[in-house]
Backbone and ligand atoms as CSV (ligand in chain L), in Angstrom:
chain,resi,resn,atom,element,x,y,z
A,1,UNK,N,N,-65.367,3.038,-110.339
A,1,UNK,CA,C,-64.481,3.723,-109.385
A,1,UNK,C,C,-64.633,3.093,-107.994
A,2,UNK,N,N,-63.527,2.978,-107.334
A,2,UNK,CA,C,-63.577,2.387,-105.986
A,2,UNK,C,C,-64.332,3.307,-105.035
A,3,UNK,N,N,-64.977,2.670,-104.109
A,3,UNK,CA,C,-65.632,3.439,-103.050
A,3,UNK,C,C,-65.210,2.861,-101.717
A,4,UNK,N,N,-65.269,3.679,-100.731
A,4,UNK,CA,C,-64.889,3.240,-99.398
A,4,UNK,C,C,-66.058,3.419,-98.453
A,5,UNK,N,N,-66.326,2.365,-97.742
A,5,UNK,CA,C,-67.417,2.395,-96.773
A,5,UNK,C,C,-66.810,2.673,-95.395
A,6,UNK,N,N,-67.398,3.589,-94.685
A,6,UNK,CA,C,-66.854,3.978,-93.385
A,6,UNK,C,C,-67.864,3.680,-92.293
A,7,UNK,N,N,-67.425,2.922,-91.309
A,7,UNK,CA,C,-68.312,2.607,-90.190
A,7,UNK,C,C,-67.617,2.911,-88.874
A,8,UNK,N,N,-68.377,3.432,-87.938
A,8,UNK,CA,C,-67.862,3.621,-86.578
A,8,UNK,C,C,-68.675,2.731,-85.643
A,9,UNK,N,N,-67.973,1.922,-84.898
A,9,UNK,CA,C,-68.627,1.090,-83.899
A,9,UNK,C,C,-68.784,1.924,-82.624
A,10,UNK,N,N,-69.987,2.413,-82.420
A,10,UNK,CA,C,-70.209,3.324,-81.290
A,10,UNK,C,C,-70.185,2.606,-79.945
A,11,UNK,N,N,-70.296,1.311,-79.971
A,11,UNK,CA,C,-70.134,0.541,-78.736
A,11,UNK,C,C,-68.673,0.571,-78.286
A,12,UNK,N,N,-67.779,0.487,-79.266
A,12,UNK,CA,C,-66.338,0.463,-78.954
A,12,UNK,C,C,-65.769,1.852,-78.712
A,13,UNK,N,N,-66.292,2.843,-79.416
A,13,UNK,CA,C,-65.730,4.192,-79.339
A,13,UNK,C,C,-65.745,4.703,-77.902
A,14,UNK,N,N,-64.599,5.261,-77.500
A,14,UNK,CA,C,-64.515,5.837,-76.152
A,14,UNK,C,C,-64.504,7.372,-76.219
A,15,UNK,N,N,-64.734,7.888,-77.421
A,15,UNK,CA,C,-64.849,9.335,-77.567
A,15,UNK,C,C,-63.554,10.094,-77.408
A,16,UNK,N,N,-62.446,9.466,-77.769
A,16,UNK,CA,C,-61.157,10.147,-77.587
A,16,UNK,C,C,-60.986,11.332,-78.532
A,17,UNK,N,N,-61.705,11.317,-79.640
A,17,UNK,CA,C,-61.678,12.458,-80.550
A,17,UNK,C,C,-60.536,12.453,-81.561
A,18,UNK,N,N,-59.719,11.415,-81.539
A,18,UNK,CA,C,-58.587,11.337,-82.468
A,18,UNK,C,C,-59.047,11.414,-83.921
A,19,UNK,N,N,-60.086,10.687,-84.245
A,19,UNK,CA,C,-60.560,10.670,-85.640
A,19,UNK,C,C,-61.011,12.060,-86.083
A,20,UNK,N,N,-61.736,12.748,-85.219
A,20,UNK,CA,C,-62.250,14.071,-85.576
A,20,UNK,C,C,-61.117,15.080,-85.726
A,21,UNK,N,N,-60.041,14.906,-84.963
A,21,UNK,CA,C,-58.960,15.868,-85.146
A,21,UNK,C,C,-58.078,15.509,-86.328
A,22,UNK,N,N,-57.915,14.213,-86.628
A,22,UNK,CA,C,-57.124,13.826,-87.796
A,22,UNK,C,C,-57.896,14.038,-89.090
A,23,UNK,N,N,-59.193,13.892,-89.017
A,23,UNK,CA,C,-59.985,13.846,-90.246
A,23,UNK,C,C,-61.348,14.511,-90.029
A,24,UNK,N,N,-61.325,15.820,-89.783
A,24,UNK,CA,C,-62.579,16.512,-89.446
A,24,UNK,C,C,-63.606,16.541,-90.576
A,25,UNK,N,N,-63.148,16.328,-91.814
A,25,UNK,CA,C,-64.113,16.304,-92.911
A,25,UNK,C,C,-65.000,15.073,-92.868
A,26,UNK,N,N,-64.510,14.030,-92.212
A,26,UNK,CA,C,-65.267,12.781,-92.239
A,26,UNK,C,C,-65.824,12.369,-90.879
A,27,UNK,N,N,-65.184,12.793,-89.805
A,27,UNK,CA,C,-65.641,12.353,-88.486
A,27,UNK,C,C,-65.973,13.540,-87.600
A,28,UNK,N,N,-67.015,13.366,-86.814
A,28,UNK,CA,C,-67.327,14.362,-85.794
A,28,UNK,C,C,-67.856,13.637,-84.574
A,29,UNK,N,N,-67.824,14.331,-83.457
A,29,UNK,CA,C,-68.338,13.730,-82.232
A,29,UNK,C,C,-69.781,14.177,-82.024
A,30,UNK,N,N,-70.615,13.205,-81.719
A,30,UNK,CA,C,-72.004,13.509,-81.362
A,30,UNK,C,C,-72.307,12.766,-80.084
A,31,UNK,N,N,-72.806,13.472,-79.108
A,31,UNK,CA,C,-73.093,12.867,-77.808
A,31,UNK,C,C,-71.881,12.130,-77.266
A,32,UNK,N,N,-70.701,12.695,-77.508
A,32,UNK,CA,C,-69.483,12.116,-76.940
A,32,UNK,C,C,-68.899,10.940,-77.688
A,33,UNK,N,N,-69.503,10.593,-78.808
A,33,UNK,CA,C,-68.966,9.479,-79.603
A,33,UNK,C,C,-68.880,9.888,-81.058
A,34,UNK,N,N,-68.002,9.184,-81.766
A,34,UNK,CA,C,-67.763,9.565,-83.159
A,34,UNK,C,C,-68.872,9.074,-84.078
A,35,UNK,N,N,-69.115,9.880,-85.101
A,35,UNK,CA,C,-69.959,9.435,-86.203
A,35,UNK,C,C,-69.258,9.784,-87.517
A,36,UNK,N,N,-69.498,8.964,-88.513
A,36,UNK,CA,C,-68.969,9.258,-89.847
A,36,UNK,C,C,-69.946,10.206,-90.523
A,37,UNK,N,N,-69.434,11.287,-91.053
A,37,UNK,CA,C,-70.322,12.247,-91.702
A,37,UNK,C,C,-70.895,11.684,-92.996
A,38,UNK,N,N,-70.076,10.880,-93.670
A,38,UNK,CA,C,-70.552,10.236,-94.892
A,38,UNK,C,C,-70.307,8.737,-94.767
A,39,UNK,N,N,-71.271,7.933,-95.117
A,39,UNK,CA,C,-71.119,6.485,-95.000
A,39,UNK,C,C,-70.233,5.927,-96.107
A,40,UNK,N,N,-70.145,6.675,-97.199
A,40,UNK,CA,C,-69.332,6.221,-98.326
A,40,UNK,C,C,-68.461,7.363,-98.820
A,41,UNK,N,N,-67.244,7.013,-99.156
A,41,UNK,CA,C,-66.323,8.017,-99.682
A,41,UNK,C,C,-65.854,7.597,-101.063
A,42,UNK,N,N,-65.654,8.570,-101.920
A,42,UNK,CA,C,-65.085,8.293,-103.243
A,42,UNK,C,C,-63.580,8.050,-103.134
A,43,UNK,N,N,-62.976,8.750,-102.202
A,43,UNK,CA,C,-61.542,8.594,-101.989
A,43,UNK,C,C,-61.276,8.366,-100.519
A,44,UNK,N,N,-60.248,7.584,-100.276
A,44,UNK,CA,C,-59.949,7.230,-98.889
A,44,UNK,C,C,-59.581,8.459,-98.068
A,45,UNK,N,N,-58.775,9.330,-98.642
A,45,UNK,CA,C,-58.391,10.551,-97.934
A,45,UNK,C,C,-57.816,10.248,-96.559
A,46,UNK,N,N,-58.231,11.014,-95.572
A,46,UNK,CA,C,-57.673,10.853,-94.229
A,46,UNK,C,C,-58.404,9.785,-93.418
A,47,UNK,N,N,-59.440,9.170,-93.989
A,47,UNK,CA,C,-60.205,8.191,-93.215
A,47,UNK,C,C,-59.354,6.978,-92.823
A,48,UNK,N,N,-58.422,6.601,-93.693
A,48,UNK,CA,C,-57.545,5.468,-93.391
A,48,UNK,C,C,-56.620,5.777,-92.225
A,49,UNK,N,N,-56.178,7.016,-92.178
A,49,UNK,CA,C,-55.317,7.450,-91.080
A,49,UNK,C,C,-56.099,7.418,-89.759
A,50,UNK,N,N,-57.316,7.875,-89.814
A,50,UNK,CA,C,-58.159,7.845,-88.614
A,50,UNK,C,C,-58.385,6.401,-88.173
A,51,UNK,N,N,-58.641,5.532,-89.133
A,51,UNK,CA,C,-58.855,4.117,-88.809
A,51,UNK,C,C,-57.642,3.536,-88.086
A,52,UNK,N,N,-56.442,3.804,-88.611
A,52,UNK,CA,C,-55.282,3.173,-87.986
A,52,UNK,C,C,-54.871,3.859,-86.681
A,53,UNK,N,N,-55.383,5.045,-86.429
A,53,UNK,CA,C,-55.006,5.724,-85.186
A,53,UNK,C,C,-56.050,5.662,-84.083
A,54,UNK,N,N,-57.186,5.117,-84.367
A,54,UNK,CA,C,-58.177,4.989,-83.290
A,54,UNK,C,C,-57.650,3.996,-82.256
A,55,UNK,N,N,-57.564,4.404,-80.999
A,55,UNK,CA,C,-56.940,3.553,-79.982
A,55,UNK,C,C,-57.711,2.275,-79.662
A,56,UNK,N,N,-58.986,2.246,-79.991
A,56,UNK,CA,C,-59.761,1.044,-79.683
A,56,UNK,C,C,-60.261,0.313,-80.926
A,57,UNK,N,N,-59.774,0.741,-82.089
A,57,UNK,CA,C,-60.150,0.056,-83.324
A,57,UNK,C,C,-61.634,0.125,-83.644
A,58,UNK,N,N,-62.235,1.275,-83.361
A,58,UNK,CA,C,-63.681,1.401,-83.565
A,58,UNK,C,C,-64.057,1.797,-84.991
A,59,UNK,N,N,-63.042,2.180,-85.772
A,59,UNK,CA,C,-63.333,2.638,-87.137
A,59,UNK,C,C,-62.984,1.548,-88.128
A,60,UNK,N,N,-63.908,1.312,-89.029
A,60,UNK,CA,C,-63.658,0.313,-90.051
A,60,UNK,C,C,-63.891,0.947,-91.412
A,61,UNK,N,N,-62.854,0.914,-92.230
A,61,UNK,CA,C,-62.965,1.429,-93.590
A,61,UNK,C,C,-62.773,0.257,-94.531
A,62,UNK,N,N,-63.757,0.008,-95.363
A,62,UNK,CA,C,-63.635,-1.109,-96.298
A,62,UNK,C,C,-63.784,-0.616,-97.729
A,63,UNK,N,N,-62.961,-1.188,-98.563
A,63,UNK,CA,C,-62.988,-0.808,-99.968
A,63,UNK,C,C,-64.055,-1.637,-100.676
A,64,UNK,N,N,-64.890,-0.955,-101.423
A,64,UNK,CA,C,-65.913,-1.674,-102.198
A,64,UNK,C,C,-65.520,-1.588,-103.660
A,65,UNK,N,N,-65.525,-2.714,-104.306
A,65,UNK,CA,C,-65.116,-2.724,-105.720
A,65,UNK,C,C,-66.250,-2.217,-106.595
L,1,F3S,FE1,FE,-63.960,7.085,-80.993
L,1,F3S,FE2,FE,-61.822,6.080,-82.036
L,1,F3S,FE3,FE,-62.732,8.323,-82.917
L,1,F3S,S1,S,-62.367,6.061,-79.897
L,1,F3S,S2,S,-63.712,9.263,-81.149
L,1,F3S,S3,S,-63.737,6.373,-83.065
L,1,F3S,S4,S,-60.616,7.783,-82.735
């Protein structure tokens, strides 16, 4: 089964909160910056939407075969 790896570049994140509001199951803000609640997902779900809507491109979702 495919898995998705989720990474947040906390250097790039400006804490806009878009990811946490689009995808609260996977992203939350800690100390003003986003963190992924789970490093790996079984299904992409809303994480892809968060990735494409982050204004600074701080979220990276990669599919692992
Ligand atoms: Fe940060 Fe982007 Fe989320 S700036 S708070 S990772 S939408």
